[in-house]
N, C-alpha and C positions, 0 to 999 in steps of 0.2 A: 554459707552453704558448704558442707563437707564434699570433698572430691575423692572419688575412688582412685586408688593408686594401683597401677598394673606394672608387671615386670615381664620382659621378654628376654629369654636367654639367647645368646648368639647361636648356639647349636640348633635352636628351633627356627632360625631364619635361613631357610633354604630357598634357592631360586624357585619361583612359582608357589611360594607359601600361599595357601588359599585366602586367608583374610587375617587381619590383625586379631580379631576376637578369638580365632582358632589357636593362636600361639601365645597370647597375653594371659597371664594369670594374675588374679587379684591378690594383693598382699597387704594393703592397708587403706586407711581413710586419712585424708589430709585436711586439716583445718588451717586456714590462713587467718591469722589475727594480727592486730596492730599493737606494737609495743614502742612507745616513745616516737610515734610517727613512722616507724619502719615496719614492714610486713614480716611476720614470723610464721614459719610453717611448722605445724605439729602433726607428725604422722603417728597414728595409732594402729598397731598391727591388727590384721583382721583375724588371724587364727591363734595368736599367742599374745601374751602381755608384752608388748614391745612398743616403746615410745621413743621417737626421735624428734629433736628440735633442730631446725635449720633456719639460718638467716643469711643475708648477704645479697650479692648482685643477682644470683640465679633466682632467689625467692622474689626479689624486687621485680625482675623481668617477668616472672610467672604471674605475679599479682597484676601487673600492667596488662599482660596478655589476656588474663582471665576477665578483666573488666571489659576488654574488647570482645571477648568471646561471649560474655553474658549479654552484651548489647546486640551482638549478632544473633544469639539464640532467641532473644526477645523479638528481634525483627523477623525471625523465621518462626514465630509463634511457639517458642520453646522446643523446636525440633532438634536442637543440638544440646548434648549433655557433656560439659567439659570434664575430663579426667586427666590424671597425670600418668604418663607413660615413661618407664625407665628401661634402658638397655645398659645395665651396669658395665659390662665388659667393653662396650663401645664408648663409655663415658658420655652417654646421651640421656638427657631429660627432655621431654616434650609435653605439650598439651595435646591431648587426643580429644577431638570433638566428635563424639559419637551420636549417630542419628538413628540407629536401629537398622539401617541399610548399609552394609559394609562398603558398597560402592559409592555412597554419599559421605562417608566419614572423612574427616580431615585430620592431619597431624601437623603440628607446628613445633619444630625443634627450638629449644631455648639455647641461648648463647652460654657457653661455647659449644658449637655443634661440631661433630667430627668431620674431617675432610670428606667432601662429597655431598654434604647437606648444608643448606643455607639457614642459619638461625633466623627465626622470625618469619620465614616463608611458609605459606600454607601449602601442604602437599595432599593430594588424594592418597588414600591409604595404599592403593595399588602401586603408585609411583614411589611412595615412601618405603613400602616393603621391598620393592626392587632395589632401591638405593641402599637400604639397610642390609639387604642380603649381600650386596657387593662389599659393603663395609665389613660384614661378618666374614666373607671369604678372605679379604685382605688380612684381617686380624688373625684368622685361623692359620693362614699361610705364614704369617710372621711367627706364630707360636710354634709351627712345625720347624721353621728355620732355627728358632732358638733352641728347640729340642735337639736338632741335628748339630748345631754349634756346640751345645753342652756335651753331647755324646762324643764329639771329636776331642774336646778338651780332656775328657775323662779317660780316653783310650791310652 
């Protein structure tokens, strides 16, 4: 089953962001296949011809989590649709369990999760967005400090 891949930019994560669907943009479709007993992720760009192949511990953990998500979706009569969520600037990849109701959606960060989020833990999207906004604020503050430091060196 192909998974929709969504990306959220740090600048779009503001305190009080309305819902994940409002800030996430679709970028690709992910196919997880097996090669020599190991899962391999193949991402095919949604709007342009772009193909990426990924393997390793993150893909293994995602495959394991997706098996659990599929079992949960079946238990809830298909009410959850797993997707992949990426926040590249925060080095975050997660499984986004979408239900059609933003208040019922869940996000499960994959290892390694940035400080402030626990890998493998299931978050309501409201809680995830609050924590992701805090991560975004810390990252943006560190970028501002770097710009200030660089400016002082160049003076």
